[in-house]
C-alpha positions as CSV (number, residue, x, y, z in Angstrom):
1,M,90.7,116.1,131.3
2,T,92.0,112.6,130.2
3,E,95.0,112.7,127.9
4,T,94.9,110.1,125.0
5,K,98.0,108.1,124.3
6,Q,99.6,109.2,121.0
7,I,99.1,106.2,118.8
8,T,101.3,105.2,116.2
9,L,101.1,103.4,112.7
10,H,102.9,100.6,114.6
11,D,100.1,100.5,117.3
12,I,97.3,100.3,114.7
13,L,99.1,97.6,112.5
14,G,99.4,95.7,115.7
15,A,95.6,96.1,116.5
16,A,94.8,95.2,112.7
17,L,97.0,92.0,113.3
18,V,95.1,91.0,116.5
19,N,91.9,91.7,114.5
20,E,92.7,89.3,111.7
21,T,94.2,86.6,114.0
22,L,91.0,86.5,116.1
23,G,88.8,86.6,112.8
24,A,90.7,83.5,111.7
25,K,90.3,81.7,114.9
26,F,86.4,82.5,114.9
27,Y,85.9,81.7,111.4
28,A,87.8,78.3,111.7
29,A,85.8,77.5,114.6
30,M,82.4,78.3,112.9
31,A,83.4,76.2,109.9
32,G,84.0,73.4,112.2
33,N,80.6,73.7,113.7
34,A,78.8,74.1,110.4
35,E,76.4,71.4,109.3
36,E,75.7,72.7,106.1
37,D,78.1,72.7,103.3
38,N,77.7,76.0,102.0
39,V,78.0,77.6,105.6
40,R,81.0,75.6,106.1
41,D,82.6,76.4,102.9
42,I,82.0,80.3,103.5
43,F,83.6,80.1,107.0
44,H,86.4,78.0,105.7
45,K,87.1,80.5,102.8
46,L,87.0,83.6,105.3
47,A,89.3,82.0,107.9
48,E,92.0,81.3,105.0
49,E,91.7,84.9,104.0
50,E,92.0,86.0,107.5
51,K,95.1,83.9,107.8
52,E,96.4,85.7,104.8
53,H,95.6,89.1,106.1
54,R,97.3,88.4,109.3
55,H,100.3,87.4,107.3
56,L,100.0,90.9,105.3
57,F,99.9,92.7,108.7
58,Q,102.9,90.7,110.2
59,T,104.8,91.6,107.0
60,L,104.0,95.5,107.2
61,I,105.1,95.4,110.9
62,E,108.3,93.8,109.9
63,Q,109.0,96.2,107.0
64,H,108.0,99.3,109.0
65,K,109.4,98.4,112.2
66,N,111.6,101.6,112.8
67,G,109.5,104.0,110.8
68,S,105.9,103.1,111.8
69,E,107.2,103.0,115.5
70,N,107.5,106.9,115.0
71,E,104.8,108.0,112.5
72,T,102.2,109.1,114.8
73,I,98.4,109.2,114.3
74,P,96.8,112.6,114.4
75,D,95.4,113.4,117.8
76,N,91.7,113.9,116.5
77,K,92.0,110.1,115.4
78,S,93.9,108.5,118.3
79,A,90.7,108.3,120.5
80,Y,88.8,106.5,117.4
81,F,91.4,104.1,116.8
82,K,91.7,103.1,120.3
83,F,87.9,102.6,120.5
84,L,87.8,100.5,117.4
85,A,90.9,98.4,118.6
86,D,89.4,98.0,122.1
87,S,86.0,97.1,120.8
88,N,86.9,94.1,118.7
89,I,84.0,92.1,118.5
90,F,85.9,88.7,117.8
91,A,87.7,89.4,121.0
92,T,84.6,90.4,123.0
93,I,82.7,87.1,122.0
94,I,85.7,84.9,122.6
95,E,86.2,86.5,126.0
96,A,82.4,86.2,127.0
97,F,82.4,82.6,125.9
98,Q,85.5,81.8,128.1
99,Q,84.1,83.5,131.2
100,R,81.0,81.5,130.9
101,D,82.8,78.3,130.2
102,Q,81.2,77.8,126.9
103,E,82.7,76.8,123.7
104,L,82.2,78.7,120.5
105,S,80.5,75.7,119.0
106,D,77.5,77.0,121.0
107,I,76.9,79.8,118.4
108,G,74.6,78.9,115.8
109,P,75.1,79.6,112.1
110,K,72.9,82.5,111.7
111,D,74.2,84.4,114.7
112,A,77.8,83.6,113.7
113,I,76.9,85.1,110.3
114,S,75.7,88.3,112.0
115,I,78.7,88.4,114.1
116,G,80.8,88.0,111.2
117,I,79.1,90.8,109.5
118,Q,79.6,93.3,112.3
119,A,83.4,92.2,112.4
120,E,83.6,93.0,108.8
121,K,82.1,96.3,109.1
122,D,84.4,97.0,112.1
123,S,87.2,96.1,110.2
124,I,86.3,98.1,107.2
125,L,86.1,101.2,109.4
126,L,89.5,100.5,111.0
127,Y,91.2,99.9,107.8
128,Q,89.7,102.8,105.9
129,E,90.8,105.3,109.1
130,L,94.4,103.5,108.7
131,F,94.5,104.2,105.0
132,S,93.4,107.8,105.4
133,S,95.7,108.3,108.4
134,T,99.0,107.1,107.0
135,A,101.4,108.8,104.8
136,D,103.0,105.5,104.0
137,D,102.4,104.7,100.3
138,S,103.3,100.8,100.7
139,V,100.8,100.7,103.7
140,K,98.2,102.6,101.5
141,E,98.5,100.2,98.7
142,A,98.4,96.9,100.9
143,I,95.2,98.5,102.8
144,S,93.6,99.5,99.7
145,R,93.5,96.0,98.4
146,L,92.6,94.7,101.9
147,L,89.5,96.9,102.0
148,E,88.3,95.5,98.8
149,E,88.7,92.1,100.2
150,E,86.8,93.0,103.4
151,K,83.9,94.4,101.4
152,I,83.6,91.2,99.5
153,H,83.7,89.3,102.9
154,L,80.7,91.5,104.0
155,L,78.9,91.0,100.9
156,E,79.3,87.3,101.0
157,L,78.1,87.1,104.6
158,R,75.2,89.2,103.9
159,Q,74.3,86.8,101.1
160,Q,74.8,83.8,103.2
161,L,72.4,85.6,105.7
162,E,69.7,86.4,103.1
163,E,69.7,82.6,102.3
164,F,68.9,81.8,105.9
165,K,65.7,84.1,105.7
166,S,64.5,82.5,102.4
């Protein structure tokens, strides 16, 4: 039987930081590619907000540098966190395009919105599990606010996708 590495709060905050960094990169690239103003605006807004989220995780990591390295996540959730961290859709898309020597600009706006929707859902799952797995009240408070913002991102992207269907 394969033993899962014990995951700490620090590990999860680091995975969340990577998630937000790649999200900002993806959304900024999509904003640069967008021809329609409304699509460009939503991607630009999301890129800026992902940068703010990245800063939040950088701050949390710094504030909890010593304690979070020791706060472990229950074993029954470690494999789930590892899966969520390893299956980051932004990382998967960016890596796939690099391997094929393609640019992110090759992604059309409708596909980019669909990728964004999946990424926001994955972020919500990751952050909800983080919220329920930590005992640190300051992390819980920050993640609670972040979850609300990620839900708004999801709704905005879904609304934009519906406009493509109309």
